[in-house]
C-alpha positions in Angstrom: 90.3 36.4 -13.1 87.5 38.1 -11.1 88.7 36.3 -8.0 92.2 37.5 -8.4 91.0 41.1 -8.8 88.8 40.7 -5.7 91.7 39.4 -3.7 93.9 42.3 -4.9 91.2 44.8 -3.9 90.9 43.3 -0.5 94.6 43.4 0.1 94.8 47.0 -1.1 92.0 47.9 1.3 93.8 46.3 4.2 97.0 48.1 3.3 95.1 51.4 3.2 93.4 50.7 6.6 96.7 49.9 8.2 98.3 53.1 6.9 95.5 55.2 8.3 95.7 53.6 11.7 99.4 54.2 11.8 98.9 57.9 10.8 96.2 58.4 13.4 98.4 56.9 16.1 101.2 59.2 15.0 98.9 62.3 15.5 98.1 61.5 19.2 99.9 64.1 21.4 101.7 62.6 24.3 102.9 65.4 26.7 106.5 65.3 27.7 107.1 64.3 31.3 107.5 67.3 33.6 111.0 68.0 34.8 111.2 68.0 38.5 112.6 71.2 39.9 116.0 70.8 41.5 115.8 71.5 45.3 117.2 74.8 46.3 120.6 74.5 47.9 120.5 74.6 51.8 121.9 77.8 53.2 125.3 77.5 54.6 125.2 78.1 58.4 127.1 81.1 59.5 130.3 80.4 61.2 130.2 80.5 65.0 132.2 83.4 66.4 135.3 82.1 68.1 135.5 83.0 71.8 133.2 85.3 73.9 133.2 89.0 72.9 134.8 91.1 75.5 132.5 93.3 77.6 132.6 97.0 76.9 134.4 99.0 79.6 132.2 101.7 81.2 133.4 105.2 80.8 134.8 106.5 84.1 133.0 109.5 85.6 134.9 112.8 85.5 136.8 113.6 88.7 134.7 116.7 89.3 131.5 114.6 89.4 133.0 112.2 92.0 134.1 115.2 94.0 130.6 116.6 94.1 129.2 113.2 95.2 131.8 112.8 97.9 130.9 116.3 99.2 127.3 115.2 99.5 128.3 112.0 101.3 130.3 114.1 103.8 127.2 116.3 104.5 125.1 113.2 105.2 127.8 111.7 107.4 127.8 115.0 109.4 124.0 114.9 109.6 123.7 118.2 107.8 120.6 116.8 106.2 119.1 120.0 104.7 122.4 121.0 103.1 122.8 117.5 101.7 119.2 117.6 100.3 119.7 120.9 98.6 123.1 119.8 97.2 121.5 116.7 95.6 118.8 118.8 94.0 121.4 121.1 92.4 123.4 118.1 91.3 120.4 116.6 89.4 119.6 119.9 87.9 123.1 120.2 86.4 123.8 116.5 85.5 121.5 114.3 83.4 123.7 111.3 82.4 121.9 108.1 83.6 124.9 106.8 85.6 125.3 110.2 87.4 121.6 110.4 88.2 121.7 106.9 89.5 124.6 107.7 91.8 122.8 110.7 93.2 119.6 108.6 93.7 121.6 106.2 95.8 122.6 109.1 98.0 118.9 110.2 98.3 118.1 106.8 99.6 120.9 107.1 102.2 119.6 110.5 103.3 116.0 109.1 103.6 117.2 106.3 105.9 119.0 108.9 108.1 116.0 111.2 108.2 113.8 108.3 109.2 116.1 107.6 112.1 116.3 111.2 113.3 112.6 112.0 112.9 111.1 112.9 116.3 108.5 110.6 117.8 104.9 111.8 117.6 104.0 114.1 120.5 107.6 115.1 121.1 107.8 118.7 122.5 110.5 120.6 120.8 109.9 123.7 122.8 107.9 124.6 125.9 107.9 127.7 128.1 104.7 127.0 130.2 105.6 126.3 133.8 102.8 123.7 134.2 101.4 121.0 131.9 97.7 121.7 132.6 94.7 119.5 132.0 93.6 120.9 128.6 94.3 118.6 125.6 95.0 119.6 122.0 95.1 116.6 119.7 96.5 116.8 116.1 96.0 114.2 113.4 98.7 114.7 110.7 96.8 113.4 107.7 98.5 115.0 104.7 102.1 115.1 106.0 104.3 115.4 109.1 103.2 118.4 111.2 105.0 120.9 113.4 102.5 122.7 115.7 103.0 125.9 117.7 100.6 126.8 120.4 100.9 130.4 121.9 99.2 132.0 124.8 96.9 134.4 123.0 95.8 136.3 126.1 99.4 137.0 127.2 100.2 138.2 123.6 97.2 140.6 123.7 98.4 141.9 127.0 101.6 142.9 125.3 103.9 140.4 127.0 107.1 140.2 125.1 107.5 136.4 125.4 104.1 134.9 125.8 104.0 131.2 126.8 104.2 128.7 124.0 104.7 125.0 123.3 105.8 123.4 120.0 105.3 119.7 119.2 105.8 117.3 116.3 103.4 114.7 114.8 104.4 112.1 112.2 102.3 111.7 109.1 99.4 109.4 109.6 99.6 109.6 113.4 97.8 111.5 116.3 99.8 113.5 118.7 98.6 115.6 121.7 99.9 118.2 124.1 98.6 119.3 127.5 97.8 123.0 128.2 96.8 125.0 131.3 93.4 126.8 131.1 93.6 129.8 128.8 93.1 131.0 125.2 95.6 129.8 122.6 96.5 130.6 119.0 97.4 127.5 117.0 99.9 127.8 114.1 101.2 124.8 112.1 103.4 123.7 109.3 102.7 120.5 107.2 105.9 119.5 105.5 107.7 117.0 103.3 110.7 115.9 105.4 111.8 117.0 108.8 115.5 118.0 108.5 116.1 118.7 112.2 115.2 121.3 114.9 117.3 124.0 113.3 116.1 123.6 109.7 112.7 122.2 110.3 111.0 121.4 107.0 113.3 123.8 105.2 111.4 125.5 102.4 109.1 122.5 101.8 106.0 123.0 103.9 102.5 124.6 103.9 101.9 127.0 106.8 98.6 127.9 108.4 96.8 129.2 111.5 93.5 128.4 113.0 90.9 131.1 112.2 89.9 131.4 115.9 91.9 130.9 119.1 91.0 127.9 121.2 89.7 128.5 124.7 90.6 125.8 127.2 88.5 125.8 130.4 88.7 124.0 133.6 85.4 122.7 135.0 84.5 121.5 138.5 81.2 119.8 139.2 80.9 118.2 142.6 83.6 115.7 142.9 84.4 115.8 139.2 86.8 118.0 137.4 87.1 118.2 133.6 89.1 120.1 131.0 88.6 121.1 127.4 89.8 118.9 124.6 90.2 119.9 120.9 91.1 117.6 117.9 92.2 119.1 114.6 93.1 117.4 111.4 95.9 118.8 109.2 
């Protein structure tokens, strides 16, 4: 009888232990598997435009503008350089559209080429009333710009002569030019300009004028078999 009871107790204990193990296993938390995010849909490529877009047609210039530009071209062709230069200045003061300014700048370039062709060589005498060349030398270095130099017989002027002797000569910028003078006393006047527009217009309004403070005295020296003359060099 005791043995049966003992066996029954053991079986009951085994059953209880089995139930507890099952309950403990049921309490273990197993996380649910993560859901993988669905990939974002790829963007649909934009449809390629069909054909090449037509280029925009530039707006034509007004007829009045073309007429002004043609007039300037005519002045350049006739070598009326100063008139052309002034006309281009007025044009750019009155018109500011990029295409109009560009057209005028093209004409400026044409005028510059013409002025370079017509510019006198350094040392060119544009006027001379002395009857002799003389041995005195006046040399001018045109450092800041092209120069137009006028040399006048100061002694004759002081004597009241109506037309004292004079010589005018030209020097290109960056060059040295000289003129020969007979012995005497001379006043030296000059203009340093921007562009030489020709013998009639000179530098136009675009120059700086000046005069040497003191007249230059050119002497002629004889010593034995040697003769020498005065020489002056000025920088403008």
